[in-house]
TIKOLMI-701879 format. One line per field, with one value per residue (C-alpha): z, x, y; residue in three letters; residue number from 1. Coordinates in nm, 2 decimals, padded with zeros to 4 digits. Each point is the difference from the previous one (the first is absolute). Layout:
// TIKOLMI-701879
zz = Z,... $
xx = X,... $
yy = Y,... $
residu = ALA,... $
num = NUM,... $
//
This chain:
// TIKOLMI-701879
zz = 03.82,-00.02,-00.02,-00.32,-00.17,00.11,-00.17,-00.32,-00.01,00.07,-00.28,-00.24,00.08,-00.06,-00.34,-00.09,00.11,-00.22,-00.33,00.16,00.12,-00.35,-00.16,00.21,-00.08,-00.36,-00.20,-00.27,-00.15,-00.36,00.06,00.14,-00.21,-00.15,00.17,-00.19,00.17,-00.20,00.06,00.10,00.23,-00.07,-00.29,00.07,-00.30,00.01,-00.23,-00.06,00.10,00.36,00.23,00.24,00.31,00.18,-00.02,00.31,-00.01,00.32,00.08,00.16,00.35,-00.08,-00.03,-00.26,-00.29,-00.22,00.03,-00.30,-00.06,-00.34,-00.13,-00.05,-00.38,-00.19,-00.05,-00.18,00.12,00.28,00.05,00.36,00.07,00.29,00.10,00.04,00.14,-00.21,00.11,00.25,00.06,-00.04,00.04,-00.25,00.13,-00.28,00.10,-00.26,-00.01,00.09,00.27,00.08,-00.17,00.15,-00.22,00.14,-00.22,00.03,-00.15,-00.26,00.06,-00.28,-00.24,-00.28,-00.29,-00.34,-00.24,-00.02,-00.34,-00.11,-00.34,-00.12,-00.33,00.00,00.23,00.14,00.12,00.31,00.24,00.27,-00.14,00.24,00.27,00.15,-00.29,-00.23,00.18,-00.08,-00.27,-00.20,-00.04,-00.22,-00.03,-00.24,-00.15,-00.26,-00.28,-00.25,-00.34,-00.25,00.26,00.01,00.35,00.19,00.15,00.26,00.16,00.31,00.22,00.35,00.10,00.35,00.11,00.09,-00.30,-00.37,-00.20,-00.37,-00.12,-00.32,-00.10,-00.26,-00.08,-00.21,-00.19,-00.20,-00.36,00.07,00.15,-00.24,00.13,-00.04,00.21,00.14,00.32,-00.03,-00.11,-00.05,-00.26,-00.17,-00.12,-00.21,00.07,-00.13,00.28,00.05,00.09,00.29,00.13,00.15,00.25,00.23,00.28,00.30,00.33,00.29,00.25,00.27,-00.10,-00.35,-00.25,-00.37,-00.24,-00.33,-00.17,-00.33,-00.19,-00.15,-00.16,00.03,-00.36,00.10,00.25,00.18,00.32,-00.06,00.23,00.05,00.18,00.16,00.13,00.20,00.08,00.28,00.03,00.28,00.19,00.21,-00.30,-00.23,00.06,-00.25,00.02,-00.23,-00.05,-00.20,-00.10,-00.17,-00.20,-00.10,-00.26,00.07,-00.18,00.09,00.12,00.25,00.13,00.06,00.19,00.22,00.10,00.22,00.08,00.33,00.15,-00.08,00.31,00.00,00.16,00.17,00.13,-00.19,00.16,-00.10,00.34,00.01,00.29,00.10,00.15,-00.34,-00.27,-00.27,-00.36,00.11,-00.02,00.17,-00.12,00.19,-00.16,-00.09,00.30,00.25,-00.18,00.03,00.36,00.05,-00.16,00.25,00.29,-00.13,-00.01,-00.38,-00.12,-00.21,-00.37,-00.17,-00.19,-00.33,-00.02,00.34,00.04,00.17,00.13,-00.12,-00.09,00.07,-00.24,00.13,-00.25,00.05,-00.21,00.01,-00.22,00.10,-00.18,00.07,-00.24,-00.09,-00.06,-00.08,00.19,-00.13,00.14,-00.12,00.14,-00.24,00.03,00.09,-00.28,-00.25,-00.13,00.06,00.27,00.16,00.00,00.38,00.00,-00.25,00.13,-00.06,-00.33,00.18,00.13,-00.33,-00.18,-00.37,00.08,-00.16,00.20,00.32,00.19,00.29,-00.06,00.26,-00.07,00.25,00.03,00.14,00.20,-00.06,00.20,00.20,00.03,-00.09,00.07,-00.28,00.12,-00.28,00.06,-00.05,-00.12,00.04,-00.18,00.15,00.14,-00.18,-00.04,00.25,-00.14,-00.09,-00.20,-00.11,00.08,-00.30,00.09,-00.26,00.06,-00.29,-00.04,-00.03,-00.37,-00.11,-00.15,00.12,00.37,00.17,00.26,00.02,00.32,00.03,00.35,00.09,00.13,00.18,00.02,00.26,00.11,00.31,00.07,00.16,00.34,00.03,-00.11,00.25,00.28,-00.06,-00.04,00.31,00.19,-00.12,00.12,00.33,00.06,-00.08,00.20,00.30,00.01,-00.02,00.28,00.21,-00.05,00.09,00.31,00.12,00.27,00.13,00.00,00.20,00.24,00.08,00.10,00.34,00.04,00.12,-00.31,-00.22,00.17,-00.04,-00.37,-00.06,00.18,-00.22,-00.31,00.09,00.07,-00.33,-00.17,00.17,-00.05,-00.36,-00.19,00.13,-00.06,-00.35,-00.09,00.13,-00.12,-00.31,-00.26,00.16,00.04,-00.36,-00.13,00.19,-00.06,-00.33,-00.07,00.32,00.21,00.06,00.23,00.22,-00.03,00.09,00.34,00.10,-00.22,00.11,00.29,00.23,-00.10,00.07,00.32,00.13,-00.14,00.17,00.33,-00.02,-00.07,00.30,00.20,-00.19,-00.20,-00.17,-00.37,-00.13,00.23,-00.28,-00.23,00.26,00.05,-00.37,-00.04,00.28,-00.17,-00.34,00.11,00.18,-00.30,-00.23,00.22,00.12,-00.31,-00.28,-00.05,-00.15,-00.35,-00.27,00.00,00.38,-00.03,-00.20,00.21,00.35,-00.04,-00.13,00.29,00.27,-00.15,-00.04,00.34,00.19,-00.18,00.08,00.36,00.03,-00.19,00.23,00.31,00.15,-00.03,-00.03,00.33,00.18,00.34,-00.05,-00.27,00.11,-00.14,-00.04,-00.25,-00.25,00.03,-00.03,-00.32,-00.14,00.07,-00.16,-00.31,-00.03,00.05,-00.23,-00.27,00.05,-00.02,-00.31,-00.17,00.11,-00.14,-00.33,-00.01,00.06,-00.28,-00.25,00.09,-00.10,-00.32,-00.10,00.10,-00.04,-00.31,00.19,-00.09,00.27,-00.05,00.12,00.25,00.15,00.05,00.15,00.23,00.12,00.06,00.17,00.24,00.06,00.00,00.18,00.15,00.18,00.09,00.16,00.19,00.11,00.14,00.20,00.14,00.08,00.20,00.20,00.05,00.10,00.27,00.21,-00.07,00.10,00.33,00.07,-00.09,00.23 $
xx = 00.00,-00.15,-00.38,00.01,00.22,-00.25,-00.28,00.20,00.07,-00.37,-00.11,00.25,-00.13,-00.36,00.10,00.17,-00.32,-00.23,00.10,-00.05,-00.35,-00.08,00.13,-00.24,-00.31,00.04,00.02,-00.26,-00.17,00.08,00.37,-00.06,00.19,-00.12,00.18,00.09,00.15,00.27,00.25,00.27,-00.23,-00.23,-00.04,-00.15,-00.16,-00.10,-00.24,00.26,00.37,00.02,00.30,00.03,00.21,-00.07,-00.21,-00.09,-00.18,-00.17,-00.16,-00.34,00.15,00.17,00.35,00.23,00.06,00.19,00.12,00.18,00.10,00.03,00.15,-00.33,00.03,-00.34,-00.08,-00.29,00.08,00.21,00.12,00.04,00.18,-00.17,-00.15,-00.38,-00.25,-00.30,-00.33,00.18,-00.11,00.26,00.00,00.22,00.09,00.14,00.18,-00.07,00.09,-00.35,-00.05,-00.02,-00.24,-00.12,-00.11,-00.15,00.05,-00.05,00.25,-00.14,-00.04,00.26,00.21,-00.16,-00.15,-00.07,00.19,00.12,-00.05,00.16,-00.08,00.16,00.03,00.26,00.19,00.33,00.13,00.17,-00.29,-00.12,-00.34,-00.15,-00.22,-00.32,-00.19,00.17,-00.18,-00.35,-00.20,-00.05,00.18,00.02,00.24,00.11,00.34,00.14,00.27,00.14,-00.18,00.18,00.24,00.07,-00.07,00.03,-00.30,00.02,-00.21,00.17,-00.13,00.10,-00.12,-00.12,-00.07,00.15,-00.15,00.08,-00.24,-00.06,-00.05,-00.17,00.03,-00.14,00.12,-00.25,00.16,-00.21,00.07,00.14,00.30,00.26,00.15,00.38,00.12,-00.18,00.06,00.17,-00.23,-00.29,-00.27,-00.17,-00.36,-00.10,-00.35,-00.22,00.09,00.36,00.19,00.02,00.31,-00.04,00.25,00.04,00.23,00.02,00.15,00.08,00.23,-00.15,00.06,00.12,00.00,-00.09,00.06,-00.18,00.14,-00.11,00.05,-00.26,-00.03,-00.30,-00.09,-00.29,-00.07,-00.31,00.02,00.00,-00.08,00.22,-00.13,00.15,-00.18,00.16,-00.16,00.16,-00.07,00.12,-00.14,-00.23,-00.18,00.02,00.07,-00.03,00.19,-00.06,00.20,-00.07,00.24,-00.13,00.30,-00.02,00.25,00.12,00.22,00.36,-00.06,-00.27,00.23,00.27,-00.24,-00.12,00.35,00.19,00.37,00.14,00.34,00.25,00.20,00.33,00.15,-00.29,-00.06,-00.18,-00.32,00.06,00.11,00.25,00.24,-00.01,00.35,00.15,00.10,-00.28,00.09,00.35,00.18,00.34,00.28,00.33,00.34,00.18,00.24,-00.29,-00.20,00.30,00.04,-00.37,00.04,00.28,-00.21,-00.31,-00.22,-00.03,-00.33,00.01,00.06,-00.28,-00.24,-00.06,-00.35,-00.10,-00.06,00.27,-00.27,-00.34,-00.18,-00.36,-00.23,-00.34,-00.28,-00.35,-00.30,-00.26,-00.25,-00.29,00.14,00.32,00.29,00.29,00.34,00.36,00.26,00.36,00.31,00.36,00.31,00.20,00.31,-00.10,-00.16,00.06,-00.20,00.27,-00.04,00.33,00.06,00.01,-00.38,-00.11,-00.30,-00.05,-00.17,-00.30,-00.09,00.04,-00.27,00.01,00.16,00.34,00.11,00.11,-00.31,-00.14,-00.37,-00.28,-00.37,-00.27,-00.37,-00.12,-00.33,-00.24,00.05,00.29,00.37,00.22,00.37,00.19,00.33,00.26,00.33,00.34,00.27,00.38,00.26,00.34,00.09,-00.13,00.23,-00.08,-00.20,-00.35,-00.24,-00.36,-00.29,-00.23,-00.34,-00.28,-00.37,-00.17,-00.36,00.00,00.05,00.09,00.33,00.00,00.03,-00.25,00.25,00.38,00.19,00.37,00.16,00.37,00.20,00.32,00.27,00.26,00.33,00.20,00.04,00.31,-00.16,-00.12,00.34,00.19,-00.24,00.04,00.38,00.02,-00.21,00.22,00.32,-00.15,-00.14,00.32,00.21,-00.24,-00.04,00.38,00.05,-00.27,00.14,00.35,-00.11,-00.28,00.20,00.12,-00.36,-00.14,00.29,-00.05,-00.37,-00.09,-00.25,-00.26,00.05,-00.04,-00.32,-00.14,00.11,-00.17,-00.31,-00.03,00.08,-00.29,-00.23,00.07,-00.06,-00.34,-00.09,00.13,00.04,-00.30,-00.26,00.15,-00.03,-00.35,-00.15,00.22,-00.24,-00.31,00.15,00.13,-00.35,-00.17,00.23,00.17,00.31,-00.06,00.06,00.36,-00.14,-00.16,00.28,00.26,-00.17,00.13,00.31,00.14,-00.19,-00.02,00.35,00.18,-00.19,00.13,00.35,00.04,-00.13,00.26,00.28,-00.10,00.08,00.31,00.14,00.29,00.09,-00.12,-00.30,-00.24,00.17,-00.05,-00.36,-00.06,00.16,-00.22,-00.31,00.12,00.07,-00.33,-00.19,00.19,-00.05,-00.35,-00.16,00.23,00.14,00.34,00.05,00.26,00.06,00.04,00.38,-00.05,-00.28,00.11,00.37,-00.12,-00.25,00.26,00.26,-00.24,-00.16,00.32,00.16,-00.30,00.00,00.38,-00.02,-00.29,00.21,-00.23,00.25,00.31,-00.05,-00.17,-00.13,00.13,-00.25,-00.26,-00.36,-00.06,-00.26,00.27,00.19,-00.33,-00.08,00.34,-00.03,-00.34,00.12,00.31,-00.19,-00.27,00.25,00.15,-00.34,-00.09,00.31,-00.09,-00.35,00.14,00.24,-00.29,-00.21,00.28,00.10,-00.36,00.03,00.32,-00.06,-00.38,-00.07,-00.22,-00.03,-00.16,-00.16,00.20,-00.26,-00.01,00.38,-00.01,-00.29,00.19,00.32,-00.16,-00.23,00.18,00.34,-00.05,-00.34,-00.05,00.37,-00.01,-00.32,00.15,00.31,-00.22,-00.23,00.31,00.15,-00.32,-00.05,00.37,-00.03,-00.20,00.23,00.30,-00.17,-00.06,00.36,00.14 $
yy = 01.71,00.35,00.02,00.20,-00.27,-00.27,00.20,00.03,-00.37,-00.08,00.23,-00.16,-00.35,00.12,00.14,-00.33,-00.19,00.21,-00.17,-00.34,00.09,00.13,-00.32,-00.20,00.19,00.13,-00.31,00.00,-00.30,00.11,-00.07,-00.35,-00.26,-00.32,-00.29,-00.32,-00.31,-00.17,-00.27,00.25,00.20,00.30,00.24,00.34,00.18,00.36,00.18,00.28,00.03,00.11,00.08,-00.30,00.04,-00.32,-00.32,-00.20,-00.34,-00.12,-00.33,-00.05,00.03,00.33,-00.15,00.15,-00.24,00.24,00.36,00.16,00.36,00.17,00.32,00.18,-00.01,-00.03,-00.37,-00.16,-00.35,-00.16,-00.35,-00.11,-00.34,-00.18,-00.33,-00.02,-00.25,-00.11,00.15,00.22,00.37,00.27,00.38,00.19,00.35,00.22,00.32,00.28,00.36,00.11,-00.26,-00.37,-00.24,-00.33,-00.29,-00.32,-00.31,-00.37,-00.24,-00.24,-00.37,-00.06,00.19,00.20,-00.19,00.14,00.23,00.36,00.16,00.32,00.14,00.33,00.19,00.15,-00.24,00.14,-00.33,00.17,00.02,-00.24,-00.06,-00.25,00.14,-00.11,00.16,-00.24,-00.28,00.14,-00.17,00.32,00.33,00.31,00.29,00.28,00.07,00.23,-00.02,00.23,00.00,-00.22,-00.15,-00.37,-00.11,-00.33,-00.18,-00.27,-00.27,-00.14,-00.28,-00.12,-00.35,-00.05,-00.36,-00.33,-00.19,00.06,00.22,00.06,00.36,00.08,00.37,00.23,00.35,00.21,00.30,00.25,00.06,00.35,-00.17,-00.14,-00.32,00.01,-00.29,-00.31,-00.19,-00.33,-00.29,00.24,-00.07,00.30,00.00,00.30,00.14,00.28,00.24,-00.10,-00.32,-00.24,-00.18,-00.35,-00.13,-00.29,-00.10,-00.24,00.10,-00.23,00.17,00.24,00.36,-00.09,00.28,00.01,00.29,00.07,00.31,00.16,00.32,00.23,00.34,00.24,00.11,00.23,00.28,-00.14,-00.21,-00.37,-00.29,-00.31,-00.30,-00.31,-00.31,-00.27,-00.34,-00.20,-00.37,-00.23,-00.29,00.23,00.15,00.30,00.37,00.29,00.33,00.29,00.32,00.31,00.28,00.32,00.13,00.37,00.12,00.36,00.24,00.03,00.36,-00.12,-00.28,00.26,00.22,-00.29,-00.13,00.24,-00.07,00.12,-00.04,-00.28,-00.09,-00.19,-00.19,-00.19,-00.35,-00.27,00.12,00.36,00.13,00.28,00.03,00.36,00.00,-00.09,00.25,00.01,-00.10,-00.11,-00.33,-00.05,-00.22,00.00,00.01,-00.32,00.00,00.03,-00.27,-00.23,00.09,-00.07,-00.35,-00.07,00.11,-00.18,00.31,00.01,-00.15,-00.32,00.04,00.19,-00.23,00.18,-00.15,00.15,00.37,00.21,00.23,00.14,00.32,00.08,00.20,00.13,00.00,00.12,-00.10,00.28,-00.19,-00.23,-00.30,-00.20,00.06,-00.23,00.16,-00.11,00.19,-00.01,00.14,00.03,00.16,00.21,00.22,00.35,00.20,-00.28,-00.30,-00.26,-00.27,-00.09,-00.37,-00.01,00.08,-00.27,-00.19,-00.37,-00.09,-00.15,00.35,00.19,-00.19,00.10,00.33,00.06,00.31,-00.18,00.10,-00.20,-00.04,-00.05,-00.02,00.11,00.05,00.33,-00.02,00.29,00.31,-00.14,00.04,-00.30,-00.04,-00.18,-00.15,-00.02,-00.19,00.16,-00.24,00.05,-00.21,00.07,00.34,00.32,00.30,00.28,00.28,00.12,-00.22,00.04,-00.23,00.02,-00.14,-00.04,-00.09,-00.17,-00.10,-00.38,-00.08,00.35,00.10,00.36,00.10,00.22,00.12,00.02,00.07,00.08,-00.02,00.01,-00.29,00.09,-00.27,00.09,-00.15,00.03,00.37,00.15,00.06,-00.36,-00.13,00.22,-00.09,-00.38,00.02,00.21,-00.25,-00.28,00.18,00.10,-00.35,-00.18,00.24,00.00,-00.38,-00.05,00.25,-00.16,-00.36,00.12,00.18,-00.23,-00.17,00.33,00.14,-00.29,00.01,00.37,-00.06,-00.14,-00.28,00.25,00.20,-00.30,-00.10,00.35,00.00,-00.34,00.13,00.31,-00.20,-00.24,00.30,00.17,-00.34,-00.03,00.37,00.04,-00.33,-00.19,00.28,00.06,-00.37,-00.03,00.33,00.08,-00.15,00.15,00.35,-00.02,-00.10,00.28,00.29,-00.10,00.21,00.20,-00.31,00.12,00.26,-00.26,-00.26,00.26,00.04,-00.35,-00.01,00.34,00.17,-00.31,-00.12,00.33,00.06,-00.33,00.06,00.34,-00.15,-00.27,00.25,00.21,-00.31,-00.13,00.30,-00.18,-00.07,-00.34,-00.03,00.10,-00.26,-00.28,00.09,00.00,-00.34,-00.15,00.14,-00.12,-00.36,-00.02,00.12,-00.24,-00.31,00.07,00.17,-00.11,00.35,-00.10,00.15,-00.02,00.38,00.02,00.03,00.32,00.15,-00.11,00.11,00.34,00.04,-00.08,00.24,00.29,-00.03,-00.05,00.29,00.23,-00.10,00.06,00.33,00.12,-00.07,-00.26,-00.29,00.22,00.19,-00.29,00.10,00.35,00.07,00.26,-00.05,00.37,00.13,00.09,-00.34,-00.19,00.19,-00.06,-00.37,-00.01,00.17,-00.22,-00.32,00.13,00.06,-00.34,-00.17,00.21,-00.13,-00.35,00.03,00.13,-00.29,-00.24,00.16,-00.01,-00.35,-00.10,00.20,-00.17,-00.36,-00.03,00.21,00.23,00.37,00.21,00.34,00.29,00.12,-00.35,00.00,00.35,-00.10,-00.31,00.18,00.31,-00.19,-00.32,00.18,00.34,00.03,-00.33,-00.02,00.34,-00.08,-00.33,00.17,00.24,-00.28,-00.21,00.28,00.05,-00.38,-00.04,00.26,-00.24,-00.29,00.22,00.09,-00.37,-00.09,00.27 $
residu = MET,PRO,HIS,SER,LEU,LYS,LEU,ILE,LEU,ALA,ALA,ALA,LEU,CYS,LEU,LEU,ALA,LEU,PRO,ALA,CYS,LYS,ALA,ARG,ASN,ASN,GLY,GLY,PRO,ASP,ALA,ALA,PRO,ASP,VAL,GLU,PHE,THR,ARG,GLN,GLY,LEU,THR,LEU,GLN,PHE,GLU,ASN,PRO,VAL,PRO,VAL,SER,MET,VAL,GLU,VAL,LEU,ASP,SER,GLN,GLY,GLY,VAL,VAL,LEU,ARG,GLN,ARG,PHE,GLN,GLY,LYS,PRO,LYS,LYS,SER,LEU,SER,LEU,PRO,MET,SER,TRP,GLU,PRO,GLN,ALA,LEU,TYR,THR,VAL,GLN,THR,GLY,LEU,LYS,GLU,GLY,ALA,VAL,LYS,THR,ASN,VAL,ARG,ALA,PRO,ARG,GLU,LEU,LEU,GLN,GLY,ALA,ALA,VAL,HIS,PHE,ALA,VAL,PRO,TYR,SER,GLY,ARG,GLU,THR,PRO,PHE,SER,LEU,LYS,CYS,LEU,GLU,GLU,SER,GLY,GLU,LYS,SER,SER,SER,ALA,VAL,GLN,GLY,ALA,ALA,VAL,THR,GLY,GLY,LEU,ILE,LEU,ARG,HIS,TYR,GLY,HIS,VAL,PRO,ALA,ASP,TYR,ALA,MET,THR,ILE,SER,LEU,PRO,GLY,GLU,LEU,ALA,LEU,LEU,GLU,LEU,PRO,GLN,ASP,ALA,LYS,VAL,VAL,GLU,GLU,GLU,ASP,GLY,ARG,THR,LEU,TYR,LEU,HIS,THR,ARG,MET,GLU,ALA,TYR,SER,GLN,LEU,ALA,TYR,PHE,VAL,PHE,ARG,VAL,MET,ALA,GLU,GLY,ASN,ALA,PRO,VAL,THR,CYS,ARG,ALA,ARG,VAL,VAL,ARG,LYS,ASP,GLY,ALA,GLY,GLU,SER,VAL,TYR,THR,ARG,VAL,VAL,VAL,LEU,SER,PRO,ILE,PRO,MET,LYS,GLU,PHE,ARG,ARG,ARG,VAL,GLN,ALA,ALA,ASN,ALA,GLN,ALA,PRO,VAL,SER,ALA,LYS,GLY,LEU,PHE,ASP,ALA,LYS,ASN,GLN,PRO,ASP,THR,LEU,PHE,PHE,GLY,THR,LYS,ILE,PHE,ARG,GLN,LEU,GLY,ARG,VAL,LEU,GLY,THR,THR,PRO,PRO,PRO,GLN,ASN,ASN,PHE,ALA,PRO,TYR,THR,HIS,GLN,ALA,VAL,SER,LEU,TYR,ASN,SER,GLY,LYS,GLU,GLU,LEU,SER,VAL,LEU,VAL,THR,SER,ARG,ILE,VAL,ALA,HIS,GLN,THR,ASP,ARG,THR,PRO,GLU,ALA,PHE,TYR,PRO,PRO,ASP,ARG,LEU,THR,GLY,LYS,LEU,LYS,ASP,GLN,SER,ALA,ALA,VAL,SER,ALA,THR,LEU,PRO,PRO,GLN,GLN,SER,THR,THR,VAL,ILE,ILE,PRO,ILE,PHE,ILE,ASN,GLY,THR,PRO,ASN,PRO,GLY,THR,TYR,ASP,ARG,LYS,ILE,SER,ILE,TYR,PRO,MET,GLY,ALA,SER,LEU,PRO,VAL,HIS,GLU,ILE,VAL,ARG,PRO,LEU,TYR,VAL,THR,GLY,THR,ASN,LEU,ILE,ALA,ALA,CYS,VAL,VAL,CYS,GLY,SER,LEU,ILE,LEU,SER,LEU,GLY,GLY,LEU,ILE,PHE,PHE,VAL,LEU,ASN,PHE,LYS,LYS,LEU,ILE,ALA,SER,ALA,SER,VAL,GLN,ASP,LEU,VAL,VAL,ILE,SER,PHE,PHE,GLY,ALA,VAL,THR,PHE,ALA,GLY,VAL,ASN,VAL,PRO,LEU,ARG,ILE,PHE,ASN,SER,VAL,ILE,THR,ALA,LEU,PHE,GLY,PRO,PHE,ALA,VAL,LEU,VAL,LEU,GLY,PHE,PHE,ASN,ASP,LEU,VAL,TYR,PHE,SER,MET,LEU,ILE,ALA,LEU,LEU,ARG,LEU,ILE,PRO,ARG,PRO,GLY,MET,ALA,THR,LEU,THR,TYR,LEU,VAL,ARG,TYR,LEU,LEU,ALA,GLY,MET,MET,LEU,GLY,GLY,PHE,HIS,VAL,LEU,ASP,PHE,LEU,TYR,MET,GLY,THR,ALA,LEU,VAL,LEU,LYS,GLU,SER,ALA,LEU,TYR,ALA,SER,GLY,ILE,THR,ARG,LYS,GLY,ASP,GLN,PHE,GLU,TRP,THR,TRP,PHE,ASN,THR,LEU,ALA,ALA,ALA,LEU,LEU,LEU,GLY,ALA,ALA,ASP,ALA,LEU,LEU,ASN,ALA,SER,SER,VAL,TYR,LEU,HIS,VAL,ILE,PHE,TYR,ARG,LEU,TYR,PHE,ALA,ARG,TRP,TYR,ILE,PHE,LEU,SER,ILE,LEU,PHE,ASN,GLY,PHE,VAL,TYR,THR,GLY,ILE,GLY,VAL,TYR,PHE,GLY,LYS,ARG,PHE,SER,ASN,THR,LEU,LYS,MET,VAL,GLN,GLU $
num = 1,2,3,4,5,6,7,8,9,10,11,12,13,14,15,16,17,18,19,20,21,22,23,24,25,26,27,28,29,30,31,32,33,34,35,36,37,38,39,40,41,42,43,44,45,46,47,48,49,50,51,52,53,54,55,56,57,58,59,60,61,62,63,64,65,66,67,68,69,70,71,72,73,74,75,76,77,78,79,80,81,82,83,84,85,86,87,88,89,90,91,92,93,94,95,96,97,98,99,100,101,102,103,104,105,106,107,108,109,110,111,112,113,114,115,116,117,118,119,120,121,122,123,124,125,126,127,128,129,130,131,132,133,134,135,136,137,138,139,140,141,142,143,144,145,146,147,148,149,150,151,152,153,154,155,156,157,158,159,160,161,162,163,164,165,166,167,168,169,170,171,172,173,174,175,176,177,178,179,180,181,182,183,184,185,186,187,188,189,190,191,192,193,194,195,196,197,198,199,200,201,202,203,204,205,206,207,208,209,210,211,212,213,214,215,216,217,218,219,220,221,222,223,224,225,226,227,228,229,230,231,232,233,234,235,236,237,238,239,240,241,242,243,244,245,246,247,248,249,250,251,252,253,254,255,256,257,258,259,260,261,262,263,264,265,266,267,268,269,270,271,272,273,274,275,276,277,278,279,280,281,282,283,284,285,286,287,288,289,290,291,292,293,294,295,296,297,298,299,300,301,302,303,304,305,306,307,308,309,310,311,312,313,314,315,316,317,318,319,320,321,322,323,324,325,326,327,328,329,330,331,332,333,334,335,336,337,338,339,340,341,342,343,344,345,346,347,348,349,350,351,352,353,354,355,356,357,358,359,360,361,362,363,364,365,366,367,368,369,370,371,372,373,374,375,376,377,378,379,380,381,382,383,384,385,386,387,388,389,390,391,392,393,394,395,396,397,398,399,400,401,402,403,404,405,406,407,408,409,410,411,412,413,414,415,416,417,418,419,420,421,422,423,424,425,426,427,428,429,430,431,432,433,434,435,436,437,438,439,440,441,442,443,444,445,446,447,448,449,450,451,452,453,454,455,456,457,458,459,460,461,462,463,464,465,466,467,468,469,470,471,472,473,474,475,476,477,478,479,480,481,482,483,484,485,486,487,488,489,490,491,492,493,494,495,496,497,498,499,500,501,502,503,504,505,506,507,508,509,510,511,512,513,514,515,516,517,518,519,520,521,522,523,524,525,526,527,528,529,530,531,532,533,534,535,536,537,538,539,540,541,542,543,544,545,546,547,548,549,550,551,552,553,554,555,556,557,558,559,560,561,562,563,564,565,566,567,568,569,570,571,572,573,574,575,576,577,578,579,580,581,582,583,584,585,586,587,588,589,590,591,592,593,594,595,596,597,598,599,600,601,602,603,604,605,606,607,608,609,610,611,612,613,614,615,616,617,618,619,620,621,622,623,624,625,626,627,628,629,630,631,632,633,634,635,636,637,638 $
//
């Protein structure tokens, strides 16, 4: 290796090591999470949402108890499933964007005892309210609501303990709040400065929940104070928890100013993650004939459950105020530039609430001066007609009848386009023709090869399996997680560059038709038996691959001329171009097979990137490397 190349590699390794060094030194104590031991494992609670890339838990000897990676999305709490020993010392290392944070904790002698109390006015009902702060004996926070809006309040308890406990609760509401709806079994006592609600319950199961929900309306403009007091009694004694909420009524105009709506992405996962290699705002539904073919092949997903979302959309909201806000986010899909919701997009009744316009409604609490991603489900009943639709998203203050923001985004429903249909039909014809031709000529092909040739073919097939399939199976998930949609650039190195280098080297030794097919079959059978690589669509993809590659090799003269083929610069370039074109068609066939049979719809740039690099670039480089590598093999053979 040249000295200059060594220096370049050393510099690259140093650059890669810098972020790691920074991660070890820049962790700040402010980002350290609170750690809670639960029956299921650990719960990490952060002061503010932070992007977490990895969490590692070590025991007192430095052994790794748990290592879990995350997507780097901002999280305020994380649940980690693991077994822990009472009174044991653990080190929790949290990988953050700005560095790594270490937290030393000791496990308790027994599971948590007591109660978690969450009191909110307004109460959205969609949050996960229980954090370590809910276990504190007292707490106070501020919130806002639109003047004159009827809002929901809630007192929620979670029981921790192995013995039953009685809970006596009081909710004190000021006179400026009109009480519209009582919690079940509540007793109301009118007082001079307001009213008090008295409640009682008994909880026995560990982690049992109890909800007490009421509705109020702010009749004044001044801030008011709501109080909740919970007395817990069990065999060990009595505990008292108090919560205070300062509710500030604000005008609708001020609410609108504080809430800022950003983009609304679709389709996304249930966690709000968008796959960058997919086409934005697009849903794909194949034509009936391909759906039936998919059912025959077993690639069509199970029947759609109308009560489960088909996909999701994510709306980003930012609260610029200093108090948390509760909002109701609704979304409905209508025909383009109309107000009519097609029946195929009707959501289940349980998600429409009291809305009559076929909107899916989701409530959310917006923490002060933070961005919150609200995930809204999209329901599909049947198969929508191809065309353009509108996603009408409205953001309401909780309890208000008028929205503060309205967002309209397109939704494109596409069917099977002509290119995809032609590619799939062409693949089907090529595969059937190629497989039939191969079966009819298999005996003749084997008989024409010597034992030495068959041994060499088996060897090269095993080498391509070890150099292509094994690394892809081992590193595919890691590479995809690291590089996202650009993983095709890395995976193509193994799938095309290494493969074609080995294939050209083989054909320099045995330049006859059918040798590439036999090598491919050896690799395919090894992958299927060793790694479970058999697939229902193999007869479509494999037959097409064999026909295209054999045709390109024959047209370039490598297998047509045999030993008479001269590896000149021009002939090598022609072979690289023909094999690149064949592999580009094969990549296009693979992409459109996924589009047709797996309801995927890739972005055009992703299709172009895959075809260009995996088809032409890596294949051409592989032909050149294979020629250089085979020169040595040819010299040894001679």
